[in-house]
C-alpha atoms as one frame of an Amber mdcrd trajectory, in Angstrom:
protein
 -75.223 -75.813 -66.127 -72.697 -72.775 -66.573 -74.229 -70.054 -68.445 -71.996
 -67.526 -69.698 -71.856 -63.730 -68.627 -72.070 -61.216 -70.888 -72.968 -58.189
 -67.675 -76.067 -57.418 -66.100 -78.851 -56.877 -68.620 -80.520 -54.274 -65.546
 -77.382 -52.468 -64.649 -77.662 -50.257 -68.122 -80.976 -49.134 -66.671 -80.621
 -49.032 -63.198 -76.855 -47.231 -63.163 -78.108 -44.584 -65.929 -80.794 -43.354
 -63.343 -83.895 -44.533 -65.771 -84.740 -47.446 -62.881 -88.653 -47.103 -61.990
 -89.383 -46.814 -58.040 -92.185 -45.959 -56.026 -91.608 -42.728 -56.049 -90.966
 -42.881 -59.764 -94.596 -43.454 -60.472 -97.280 -40.717 -60.091-100.970 -40.385
 -61.558-103.015 -38.027 -62.827-104.831 -36.020 -59.506-102.760 -37.810 -56.961
-102.143 -36.232 -53.610 -99.987 -36.440 -50.907 -99.870 -38.021 -47.417 -97.546
 -37.886 -44.137 -97.899 -39.140 -40.980 -97.872 -38.053 -37.464 -95.789 -40.922
 -35.342 -95.435 -41.634 -31.666 -92.852 -39.685 -29.933 -92.474 -41.721 -26.626
 -92.041 -45.336 -26.122 -95.647 -46.255 -24.495 -98.187 -44.525 -23.834-102.016
 -44.106 -23.416-104.154 -41.908 -26.183-106.092 -39.766 -23.950-106.706 -37.241
 -26.902-106.036 -36.408 -31.028-107.061 -32.961 -31.991-107.282 -32.907 -35.642
-109.529 -29.644 -36.247-106.219 -27.317 -37.190-105.000 -30.170 -39.561-108.167
 -30.731 -41.492-108.726 -26.640 -41.179-105.335 -26.505 -42.484-104.406 -25.076
 -46.183-104.797 -27.680 -48.793-105.678 -30.826 -46.748-108.022 -33.040 -48.379
-108.421 -35.635 -45.410-107.318 -36.729 -42.108-107.468 -40.343 -40.638-106.507
 -41.931 -37.355-106.552 -45.192 -35.711-110.434 -44.968 -35.353-111.160 -44.560
 -38.796-109.407 -47.521 -39.799-111.359 -49.119 -36.810-114.680 -48.441 -38.540
-113.123 -49.737 -42.191-112.102 -52.758 -40.229-108.147 -52.175 -41.307-106.495
 -54.401 -38.511-103.798 -57.494 -38.615-103.389 -59.693 -36.392-100.114 -62.822
 -36.778-100.620 -65.377 -39.138-100.782 -68.724 -37.253 -97.388 -70.045 -36.506
 -96.901 -74.082 -38.786 -95.573 -75.106 -35.137 -96.852 -75.536 -31.437 -95.334
 -73.651 -28.792 -95.568 -75.017 -24.860 -98.512 -73.330 -24.111 -99.904 -73.866
 -27.642-100.438 -71.292 -30.702 -98.379 -67.709 -30.047-100.357 -64.950 -28.288
-101.442 -62.645 -31.041-101.294 -58.671 -30.637-103.779 -57.365 -33.002-101.722
 -54.550 -35.218-103.402 -51.312 -35.613-102.722 -49.827 -39.327-102.929 -46.330
 -37.101-102.921 -46.587 -32.957-105.627 -45.812 -31.082-105.472 -46.887 -28.200
-102.015 -46.920 -26.983 -98.887 -46.223 -28.330 -96.297 -49.180 -28.151 -93.071
 -47.756 -29.548 -91.485 -44.844 -31.021 -92.361 -44.016 -34.224 -95.396 -45.737
 -34.228 -98.187 -44.269 -37.061-101.026 -42.009 -35.341-102.555 -40.212 -37.692
-102.493 -40.139 -41.758-102.784 -36.188 -43.540-103.727 -36.068 -47.291-102.949
 -32.820 -49.035-102.507 -31.270 -52.179 -99.178 -31.080 -51.997 -96.279 -32.999
 -49.757 -95.370 -29.768 -47.991 -98.701 -28.778 -47.041 -99.396 -32.716 -45.792
 -96.343 -32.405 -43.975 -97.302 -28.802 -42.684-100.584 -29.678 -41.350 -99.240
 -32.949 -39.054 -97.449 -30.132 -36.887-100.769 -28.938 -36.405-102.519 -32.105
 -34.463-102.486 -32.037 -30.485-102.013 -35.155 -29.034-102.343 -35.225 -25.278
-100.404 -38.818 -23.938-100.126 -40.252 -20.124 -96.815 -41.963 -20.259 -96.645
 -45.615 -19.320 -93.985 -47.361 -17.966 -91.545 -48.291 -20.457 -89.954 -51.905
 -21.441 -86.571 -50.907 -23.204 -85.284 -53.990 -24.095 -84.787 -57.738 -23.069
 -84.039 -58.090 -19.312 -86.774 -55.243 -18.645 -89.483 -57.414 -20.790 -88.627
 -60.580 -18.568 -87.833 -58.747 -14.794 -90.431 -59.643 -12.239 -93.140 -56.967
 -12.081 -92.242 -55.453 -15.502 -94.977 -53.444 -17.538 -97.134 -55.649 -19.771
 -97.165 -54.382 -23.410-100.415 -56.103 -24.294-102.595 -56.724 -21.403-103.818
 -60.230 -23.015 -99.743 -61.382 -23.015 -98.684 -61.966 -19.551 -95.178 -61.307
 -19.057 -94.718 -60.430 -22.379 -93.747 -63.214 -24.021 -95.988 -64.035 -26.765
 -94.525 -67.799 -27.602 -92.339 -70.109 -26.075 -91.101 -73.663 -27.703 -89.257
 -76.018 -25.515 -87.170 -78.903 -28.054 -85.391 -81.744 -28.049 -85.058 -84.724
 -25.476 -84.252 -82.855 -22.471 -83.752 -86.253 -20.298 -81.227 -87.276 -22.862
 -79.422 -83.652 -22.715 -79.273 -83.802 -19.327 -77.560 -87.569 -18.991 -75.120
 -86.768 -21.880 -74.076 -83.434 -19.434 -73.756 -85.448 -16.681 -71.288 -88.267
 -18.260 -69.452 -85.175 -20.024 -66.051 -85.002 -19.593 -65.963 -80.977 -20.272
 -68.839 -78.768 -20.555 -68.489 -75.295 -22.404 -71.202 -72.133 -21.840 -71.530
 -69.139 -23.868 -73.971 -66.714 -23.831 -73.681 -63.854 -26.995 -75.721 -60.811
 -28.004 -76.845 -60.105 -31.757 -77.926 -56.446 -31.508 -81.024 -55.019 -33.163
 -80.139 -53.738 -37.002 -81.672 -51.760 -39.304 -82.095 -52.828 -43.033 -81.454
 -49.426 -44.525 -82.596 -50.165 -48.110 -81.891 -47.863 -50.747 -85.295 -47.031
 -51.615 -86.623 -45.507 -48.927 -90.634 -47.009 -47.541 -92.812 -45.837 -49.989
 -96.635 -46.041 -51.467 -98.916 -45.115 -54.503-102.224 -45.867 -53.724-105.700
 -45.996 -56.451-109.324 -47.231 -56.234-110.862 -48.075 -59.890-114.084 -48.893
 -58.177-113.577 -51.929 -56.052-110.159 -52.353 -57.089-107.050 -51.410 -55.360
-104.109 -50.523 -57.453-100.928 -50.335 -54.676 -97.920 -49.323 -55.767 -95.007
 -49.964 -53.025 -91.659 -51.704 -52.168 -92.081 -55.229 -52.251 -89.616 -58.831
 -52.428 -92.793 -60.391 -54.083 -96.650 -60.332 -55.024 -97.513 -63.285 -52.762
 -96.792 -62.608 -49.459 -98.074 -58.824 -50.524-101.196 -59.808 -51.755-101.937
 -62.319 -48.180-100.767 -59.119 -45.813-103.298 -56.861 -47.793-105.936 -59.301
 -47.679-105.665 -60.046 -44.083-105.836 -55.872 -43.343-108.539 -54.927 -45.902
-110.693 -57.664 -46.272-110.118 -57.713 -50.244-110.408 -60.360 -52.352-107.271
 -61.543 -54.714-109.172 -60.019 -57.935-109.373 -57.002 -56.303-105.761 -56.330
 -55.774-102.947 -54.794 -58.531 -99.877 -54.770 -57.035 -96.977 -52.695 -58.660
 -93.385 -53.270 -58.024 -91.180 -52.879 -61.087 -87.358 -51.905 -59.651 -86.811
 -52.440 -55.473 -84.044 -50.545 -54.594 -82.684 -53.158 -51.748 -84.764 -55.496
 -49.703 -83.138 -57.417 -47.088 -86.061 -59.194 -45.811 -87.593 -55.803 -44.424
 -89.523 -55.257 -48.043 -91.432 -58.614 -47.510 -94.563 -57.574 -45.731 -97.428
 -55.500 -45.823 -96.571 -52.346 -43.782 -99.036 -50.162 -41.405 -98.556 -46.865
 -43.637 -99.387 -48.999 -47.042-103.349 -49.906 -45.976-103.801 -46.327 -44.247
-102.633 -44.657 -47.553-104.779 -46.818 -49.227-107.955 -46.034 -46.979-106.946
 -42.257 -47.827-107.560 -43.066 -51.370-110.757 -44.217 -51.043-111.641 -41.603
 -49.168-110.777 -38.910 -50.975-111.433 -40.094 -54.594-108.211 -39.604 -55.868
-104.494 -41.670 -55.757-102.583 -40.884 -52.806 -98.949 -40.695 -52.954 -96.827
 -41.153 -49.697 -92.641 -41.235 -49.517 -91.298 -41.723 -46.197 -87.839 -39.561
 -45.826 -84.628 -41.410 -44.651 -85.261 -40.879 -41.169 -88.669 -42.008 -40.913
 -87.635 -44.889 -42.618 -84.766 -45.843 -40.145 -87.428 -44.880 -37.793 -90.331
 -47.255 -39.147 -88.948 -49.765 -40.585 -89.306 -53.045 -39.514 -85.787 -54.343
 -37.907 -83.863 -57.368 -37.890 -81.745 -59.278 -35.314 -82.189 -58.683 -31.880
 -81.270 -61.415 -29.761 -79.505 -62.981 -27.006 -78.393 -66.446 -27.627 -77.078
 -69.232 -24.969 -75.738 -72.644 -25.571 -73.747 -75.432 -23.859 -72.031 -78.347
 -25.516 -71.191 -81.154 -23.704 -67.345 -82.766 -24.983 -65.880 -86.086 -24.173
 -62.817 -86.926 -23.283 -61.589 -87.229 -26.853 -63.202 -84.351 -27.646 -66.288
 -85.837 -29.103 -69.496 -83.364 -28.958 -72.515 -84.827 -26.587 -74.779 -83.061
 -26.166 -75.721 -78.975 -27.445 -78.778 -76.742 -25.395 -79.996 -73.555 -26.570
 -81.393 -70.832 -24.665 -83.228 -68.151 -27.219 -84.314 -64.916 -26.797 -85.919
 -63.289 -29.379 -87.193 -59.516 -29.396 -90.112 -59.221 -31.394 -90.539 -55.537
 -30.464 -94.304 -54.037 -30.033 -95.695 -56.572 -31.825 -95.308 -59.715 -33.967
 -94.964 -58.801 -37.726 -95.804 -61.474 -39.851 -92.237 -63.015 -40.698 -90.511
 -62.341 -37.185 -92.368 -65.218 -35.375 -91.751 -67.835 -37.838 -87.998 -66.878
 -38.506 -87.059 -66.686 -34.839 -88.290 -70.288 -34.528 -87.798 -72.444 -37.501
 -84.271 -71.739 -38.327 -82.869 -71.922 -34.910 -84.575 -75.167 -34.541 -83.068
 -76.028 -38.298 -79.756 -74.895 -37.680 -79.604 -76.329 -33.644 -76.828 -78.977
 -34.287 -75.094 -76.892 -36.696 -72.773 -78.607 -39.574 -71.958 -81.587 -36.554
 -73.292 -85.378 -35.325 -74.467 -84.628 -32.071 -76.628 -87.188 -30.462 -78.629
 -84.782 -28.091 -79.647 -81.209 -29.421 -82.144 -79.202 -27.206 -82.802 -76.447
 -25.576 -85.854 -73.226 -25.359 -86.685 -70.758 -27.624 -89.081 -67.637 -26.603
 -90.637 -64.642 -28.530 -90.209 -61.606 -26.008 -92.394 -57.748 -26.453 -90.655
 -54.644 -25.855 -91.396 -51.086 -26.573 -88.963 -50.766 -29.527 -89.762 -50.856
 -33.264 -91.288 -54.523 -34.534 -88.733 -57.432 -35.738 -89.143 -58.954 -39.354
 -86.546 -61.033 -40.930 -83.152 -59.688 -42.209 -80.811 -61.118 -44.392 -80.217
 -64.471 -43.343 -83.352 -64.437 -40.651 -81.685 -65.696 -37.414 -79.963 -68.231
 -39.373 -76.397 -65.905 -39.302 -76.853 -65.642 -35.165 -77.384 -69.656 -35.149
 -74.146 -70.326 -37.016 -72.657 -67.123 -34.805 -73.211 -68.755 -31.201 -72.798
 -72.657 -32.560 -69.108 -71.967 -34.191 -67.990 -69.462 -30.932 -69.203 -71.929
 -28.986 -66.974 -74.573 -30.927 -64.068 -72.256 -30.407 -64.212 -71.317 -27.272
 -64.473 -75.173 -26.376 -61.338 -75.840 -28.297 -59.749 -72.756 -26.466 -61.106
 -74.591 -22.962 -59.868 -77.783 -23.898 -56.785 -77.794 -25.726 -57.777 -79.388
 -28.824 -56.982 -77.915 -32.308 -60.468 -75.999 -33.561 -59.893 -77.506 -37.067
 -59.662 -80.841 -35.834 -62.571 -80.587 -33.542 -64.346 -79.478 -36.560 -63.411
 -82.185 -38.683 -63.936 -84.893 -35.501 -67.441 -83.814 -34.756 -68.946 -82.963
 -38.954 -71.397 -84.633 -40.686 -69.686 -87.479 -42.724 -71.140 -87.572 -46.317
 -72.464 -91.110 -46.111 -74.763 -89.748 -43.610 -76.433 -86.942 -46.101 -79.293
 -87.048 -46.080 -79.008 -85.962 -42.628 -82.299 -85.865 -40.555 -82.739 -82.824
 -38.236 -83.838 -84.032 -35.250 -84.713 -80.814 -33.829 -87.004 -79.894 -37.092
 -90.594 -79.006 -36.513 -91.876 -80.998 -39.477 -89.773 -83.745 -40.872 -86.962
 -82.615 -42.210 -83.373 -83.470 -43.304 -79.916 -82.013 -44.830 -80.347 -82.805
 -48.037 -76.207 -83.025 -48.906 -73.125 -81.930 -48.684 -69.289 -82.554 -47.895
 -68.350 -80.581 -44.991 -64.659 -82.508 -44.687 -64.321 -80.870 -48.336 -65.193
 -77.629 -48.075 -62.801 -77.627 -44.501 -60.132 -79.011 -46.248 -60.285 -76.451
 -49.140 -60.574 -73.307 -46.857 -57.765 -74.468 -44.424 -55.449 -74.418 -47.762
 -56.815 -71.422 -49.206 -56.168 -69.447 -46.386 -52.656 -70.869 -45.435 -54.085
 -71.646 -42.218 -50.713 -73.468 -41.531 -49.028 -69.644 -41.597 -50.612 -68.142
 -39.696 -48.274 -68.577 -36.796 -45.307 -66.824 -38.856 -47.862 -64.199 -39.335
 -48.788 -63.612 -36.047 -45.604 -63.430 -34.867 -44.570 -60.841 -37.644 -47.617
 -58.716 -36.442 -46.701 -59.009 -32.738 -43.279 -57.628 -33.760 -44.676 -54.770
 -34.546 -46.932 -54.268 -32.027 -50.531 -55.359 -33.020 -52.512 -58.520 -32.964
 -53.411 -61.203 -35.448 -56.018 -63.184 -35.125 -57.615 -66.025 -37.916 -61.140
 -67.910 -37.326 -63.055 -69.948 -38.921 -67.081 -71.088 -39.361 -68.357 -74.299
 -40.723 -72.163 -73.811 -41.365 -75.028 -75.040 -42.751 -78.531 -73.247 -43.141
 -81.695 -74.068 -44.797 -82.995 -72.053 -47.754 -86.061 -71.679 -49.890 -89.694
 -73.366 -48.329 -92.527 -70.479 -47.827 -95.898 -71.073 -49.929 -96.420 -74.437
 -50.910 -96.226 -73.979 -54.550 -94.058 -71.507 -57.056 -96.089 -70.852 -60.429
 -94.154 -69.057 -63.423 -96.024 -68.352 -66.813 -94.400 -68.004 -70.092 -96.174
 -65.900 -72.891 -95.072 -64.962 -76.445 -95.857 -61.365 -77.476 -96.849 -59.924
 -81.031 -93.288 -58.845 -81.648 -92.118 -62.657 -81.517 -90.278 -61.691 -77.685
 -90.930 -64.570 -75.146 -91.594 -63.083 -71.396 -91.022 -64.738 -68.325 -93.863
 -64.031 -65.450 -92.484 -64.933 -62.108 -94.512 -63.972 -58.620 -90.690 -62.822
 -56.720 -89.549 -59.158 -57.333 -85.678 -58.956 -57.635 -83.841 -56.124 -55.299
 -80.155 -56.740 -57.096 -80.040 -60.254 -57.138 -80.004 -60.284 -61.290 -82.733
 -62.367 -62.232 -83.605 -59.728 -65.087 -80.218 -61.834 -66.424 -79.927 -64.809
 -65.462 -83.835 -66.168 -66.008 -83.833 -65.192 -69.910 -80.497 -66.772 -69.999
 -81.654 -69.958 -68.362 -84.196 -70.246 -70.614 -82.744 -69.040 -73.755 -80.168
 -72.233 -73.459 -82.886 -74.421 -72.451 -85.187 -72.945 -75.853 -82.021 -72.447
 -78.116 -82.963 -68.749 -78.560 -81.008 -65.473 -77.909 -81.421 -64.455 -74.527
 -82.154 -60.900 -76.086 -85.228 -62.423 -77.136 -86.378 -63.047 -73.725 -87.379
 -60.775 -70.805 -88.648 -60.966 -67.114 -91.237 -59.350 -65.395 -90.955 -60.046
 -61.871 -93.994 -59.372 -59.711 -95.822 -57.335 -62.218 -99.685 -56.441 -62.041
 -99.980 -57.137 -66.046 -98.749 -60.176 -65.801-101.602 -63.128 -65.727-102.723
 -63.815 -62.481-100.198 -66.339 -60.870 -98.932 -66.969 -56.850 -95.145 -68.086
 -55.752 -92.966 -67.006 -52.949 -91.415 -64.284 -53.498 -87.842 -63.263 -53.056
 -86.805 -64.182 -50.213 -85.008 -67.117 -48.130 -82.414 -67.714 -50.793 -84.947
 -69.476 -52.661 -85.009 -67.642 -56.087 -82.957 -69.928 -58.259 -84.053 -73.100
 -56.554 -87.439 -72.163 -57.203 -88.731 -69.758 -59.774 -85.734 -71.458 -61.557
 -86.544 -74.454 -61.936 -90.241 -73.725 -61.758 -89.380 -71.762 -65.258 -86.982
 -74.691 -66.242 -90.470 -76.603 -66.289 -92.551 -73.890 -68.251 -89.692 -74.201
 -71.201 -90.115 -78.347 -70.926 -93.840 -78.030 -71.546 -93.599 -75.119 -74.214
 -91.507 -77.766 -76.156 -94.067 -80.402 -75.497 -96.871 -78.609 -76.673 -94.466
 -76.923 -79.614 -93.387 -80.729 -80.500 -97.053 -81.737 -81.046 -97.897 -78.122
 -83.000 -94.825 -78.326 -85.029 -95.745 -82.547 -86.071 -99.602 -81.528 -87.173
 -98.471 -78.553 -89.311 -95.505 -79.969 -90.827 -97.594 -83.352 -91.509 -94.997
 -85.650 -89.908 -94.943 -88.387 -87.117 -93.830 -86.393 -83.343 -90.930 -88.877
 -83.323 -89.856 -87.585 -86.770 -88.858 -84.477 -85.805 -85.842 -83.063 -84.129
 -84.962 -79.898 -81.682 -81.829 -77.396 -82.245 -81.317 -73.815 -81.450 -85.063
 -72.923 -81.855 -85.982 -74.614 -84.904 -88.235 -78.033 -85.608 -86.337 -79.933
 -88.249 -88.257 -83.524 -90.013 -85.298 -85.988 -90.555 -85.222 -86.261 -94.006
 -86.016 -83.298 -95.687 -86.086 -80.044 -95.615 -88.549 -78.983 -93.799 -88.274
 -76.549 -90.782 -89.979 -74.485 -88.823 -88.946 -72.008 -85.910 -90.478 -71.873
 -82.332 -90.606 -67.880 -82.764 -92.790 -68.560 -86.029 -94.573 -71.465 -84.754
 -95.875 -69.119 -81.795 -97.088 -66.588 -84.242 -98.990 -69.256 -86.366-100.693
 -70.368 -83.081-101.156 -66.826 -81.201-101.622 -68.057 -77.198-101.381 -71.777
 -78.018 -97.710 -72.261 -76.427 -98.298 -70.050 -73.705 -97.479 -72.235 -70.036
 -98.536 -72.085 -66.898 -95.949 -74.239 -65.088 -96.101 -75.010 -61.372 -94.209
 -77.420 -58.978 -93.735 -77.593 -55.289 -91.645 -75.301 -53.027 -88.233 -76.837
 -52.715 -85.862 -76.421 -49.903 -81.899 -77.411 -49.895 -79.094 -76.253 -47.528
 -76.193 -74.427 -48.904 -73.642 -74.972 -46.013 -69.787 -73.341 -46.304 -66.299
 -72.978 -44.640 -65.178 -69.261 -44.211 -62.089 -68.148 -42.497 -60.775 -64.801
 -41.788 -57.726 -62.816 -40.686 -57.945 -59.368 -38.895 -55.064 -57.397 -37.171
 -55.930 -55.158 -34.402 -54.006 -52.266 -32.915 -54.603 -52.405 -30.009 -53.414
 -48.493 -28.853 -56.476 -47.602 -31.146 -58.755 -50.461 -31.250 -59.101 -50.369
 -34.526 -59.597 -53.750 -36.408 -58.572 -54.177 -40.102 -59.724 -57.690 -42.073
 -56.734 -58.236 -43.920 -57.716 -61.273 -46.066 -61.337 -63.645 -46.227 -61.965
 -66.586 -47.838 -64.618 -68.086 -48.542 -65.768 -72.079 -49.733 -69.314 -72.455
 -50.295 -71.560 -75.245 -51.617 -74.686 -73.392 -53.089 -74.972 -76.608 -55.323
 -75.077 -76.162 -59.052 -74.306 -72.661 -59.622 -75.751 -71.014 -62.880 -74.017
 -67.870 -63.261 -70.667 -67.716 -61.267 -70.539 -63.982 -61.479 -73.776 -63.619
 -60.047 -72.916 -66.066 -57.728 -70.055 -63.921 -56.424 -71.382 -60.867 -56.417
 -74.098 -62.351 -53.689 -71.802 -63.889 -51.323 -69.761 -60.466 -51.778 -72.883
 -58.144 -50.436 -73.500 -60.804 -47.895 -70.447 -60.689 -46.430 -70.247 -57.371
 -46.324 -73.445 -57.039 -44.780 -72.201 -59.213 -41.848 -68.607 -57.722 -41.328
 -70.932 -54.313 -41.329 -73.164 -55.675 -37.974 -69.642 -57.123 -36.705 -67.739
 -54.331 -36.967 -70.123 -51.553 -36.465 -73.498 -51.834 -36.811 -76.245 -51.670
 -34.218 -79.402 -50.203 -33.499 -79.062 -48.017 -30.351 -81.767 -47.381 -27.667
 -81.807 -45.399 -24.392 -83.674 -46.463 -21.084 -86.862 -45.072 -22.415 -86.580
 -46.694 -26.055 -85.794 -43.403 -27.547 -83.712 -44.438 -30.807 -80.631 -43.217
 -30.379 -79.271 -44.286 -33.910 -81.881 -42.480 -36.290 -79.133 -41.254 -39.505
 -75.677 -42.483 -41.233 -74.075 -40.123 -38.844 -74.806 -42.442 -35.851 -75.546
 -45.565 -37.736 -72.358 -46.863 -39.493 -72.721 -48.424 -42.817 -69.965 -50.780
 -44.084 -68.059 -49.060 -46.773 -65.528 -50.503 -49.170 -62.461 -50.332 -47.125
 -64.141 -53.111 -44.504 -62.558 -55.913 -46.491 -59.357 -55.284 -47.908 -59.063
 -58.726 -49.767 -61.403 -61.574 -50.738 -61.008 -65.380 -52.175 -64.230 -67.261
 -52.972 -64.244 -70.590 -54.272 -67.517 -72.314 -55.290 -67.265 -76.084 -54.433
 -70.920 -77.426 -54.842 -72.772 -80.722 -54.342 -76.244 -80.285 -56.367 -79.217
 -80.666 -53.910 -81.648 -83.481 -55.059 -84.349 -81.474 -54.195 -84.874 -79.180
 -57.117 -84.758 -79.693 -60.846 -81.612 -77.538 -61.172 -79.841 -78.970 -58.439
 -79.687 -75.531 -56.860 -78.966 -74.307 -53.119 -79.679 -71.009 -52.848 -76.363
 -68.546 -51.822 -77.846 -65.030 -51.097 -77.667 -65.269 -47.442 -74.128 -67.816
 -47.770 -72.168 -64.607 -46.683 -73.818 -63.381 -43.710 -74.260 -66.931 -42.127
 -70.754 -67.168 -42.565 -69.250 -63.338 -41.426 -70.996 -63.411 -38.283 -69.020
 -66.051 -36.651 -65.748 -66.367 -38.804 -65.093 -62.580 -37.979 -65.760 -62.767
 -34.379 -63.634 -65.601 -34.123 -61.025 -63.977 -35.747 -61.123 -60.979 -33.510
 -61.422 -63.494 -30.132 -58.169 -65.295 -31.343 -56.685 -62.006 -31.666 -57.630
 -60.671 -28.539 -57.428 -63.981 -26.304 -53.664 -64.189 -26.088 -53.940 -60.660
 -24.100 -56.439 -62.124 -21.562 -59.903 -60.857 -23.540 -62.605 -63.704 -22.707
 -65.251 -62.500 -24.325 -66.508 -59.082 -26.471 -69.822 -59.030 -27.998 -71.033
 -57.435 -31.401 -70.501 -54.510 -32.809 -66.255 -55.299 -32.198 -66.078 -51.479
 -32.965 -62.581 -49.613 -32.004 -63.896 -48.369 -28.859 -65.123 -51.700 -27.579
 -62.218 -53.617 -28.367 -59.909 -50.777 -27.276 -61.666 -51.005 -23.584 -62.054
 -55.299 -23.551 -58.001 -54.867 -23.694 -58.059 -51.940 -21.038 -60.287 -54.163
 -18.922 -58.591 -57.341 -19.421 -54.919 -55.470 -17.926 -57.063 -54.923 -14.403
């Protein structure tokens, strides 16, 4: 099913400043909040004097960690759905406001509520803090060093989870018999989500019911997180998120600040609002990536892959977040073999604590990193053995006949659902003019430039999440139809595509259908948020099921009203017609005659699918300056059935730019005391329009058998492909000049320095 594209319905509102973000909401009588944050990474709290702040002009309340604990507002980490070496994850109870120790710079310590925002911020400066500094654990090597300081007393060695997977004996045997062994260790630096909308919250209590406005990717995970902290029942929460200015994974869960604002509103009996500054958002938003990836590949004399062993270290920061541990284990396990048929795959994953901001899911949630290590390893194998890069991939890819392909390393029985890797490879090779590259490289060399081409063949898990997704359809008094979902859009185009999808199914103009995603004035529904590239396969398929149920109800009701047998009715373009007569009844008239009678609540199991792709990048480097230009990028993607090609291509481009931002500049910098060095956009480079000069996209999909639409998901495909593709291209450009290794980000200085080091 391919829908026509007439523009995004949400764009006129968003582009003319009529969007409704958290900061745009105000309530009568609201007060303002500001937070005191830790300015050291590790310390014992010896004293917190709030007396001057409490007496400051306009101040209504000052809350500390003791107040939060007295109210019972703390959060442990949700149990993982799989077992590690020593059992379950070692949890670190996360305080809403720190009460005994500071564990990262930016950790909230106290909350001031005042009549105005300026008064609240001024009063924060009056709080006197007495800290006894402790030894800082600034990074992964420091956390794992002998005698390292312990961040949480009940988590020895700073390792909160270890998982061994695969058959070690089979892997060892394969390596012993291999003709070639190749090893690679790569760093994937920490990143900021940097959504357009800063972190914010507005809380109000009506009796025992809490209203909370905050940016969120979905009300169900938000509701669950809030319940875990506060003990509130689902019916005691009304959660609001109309427009969300970017999410990227970092808006998928409850932050400590939200619960502190909620308690403050309860204490003073008035609404309380808080909007973070940009620097505060950068400092305290959960971060992404932060991985050290090691892998080794065994090959026989003909280039067949025999075994692959991984060693994954994931920096969780000072506390394991709700999403960080799950994504750091589950996604590596499901991507351990890449797109290849490898007899023995296994390794180890360790989750490690450091004195840095906690890590959560971030666009791709370790999937780009796993594609990166596997595809860099394949390229390195080709470089060391002399096999052609493309042919080495072709020789080892999973053939069509093997789908569904069981994933031996998955913690639960799972299989790659469908795909055609050979076709993706062929199409990308042709569209990128791979065969013509040697001539282009020679021409660049004649100009004193270094030209490189790189590719990546990948497959990633998408979907998953909750056990099921619900969608409600309700008819309004004006004859319009509303779709209610639990997911909240943050730029994907939900308001456009879901009404279009349902409109085609029901034969109604899409303009008469609107979407409410994650709205408190919708019926109580549950389901996953907008994460894991799941929206279309989950909420889209459930929307289609809701439409089917509505038509089934309407068919019987129309037959009764028209006094004909159900089988005598036909339906087209929104109209029931009795065969052999001129009697008819429209779906909207039928809904008007039976108020509420055609409303439905549909539910389907949460689907999972496996999008795949073959990407090619061509770059040119100036060896005198280290500046690297992405001249051309080719993306051939299998995202299953494409519902709206324009929106799909937009998602791919957005993902590509986000991935290329990491490759060529983005990295959260810390010093030896875990002080953030990249706390503003002057220090943290965001990707710009000139990063990608030419993009060629082809959608070449195999429908997924796992959902009614055949969709596979596309929101993260661009990022998953960009990391390995671009870095393979950079390394291909540098290798002839003796550069054997380079970690992201490939900034001009780092590229230039690598070339100088290679000269000796």
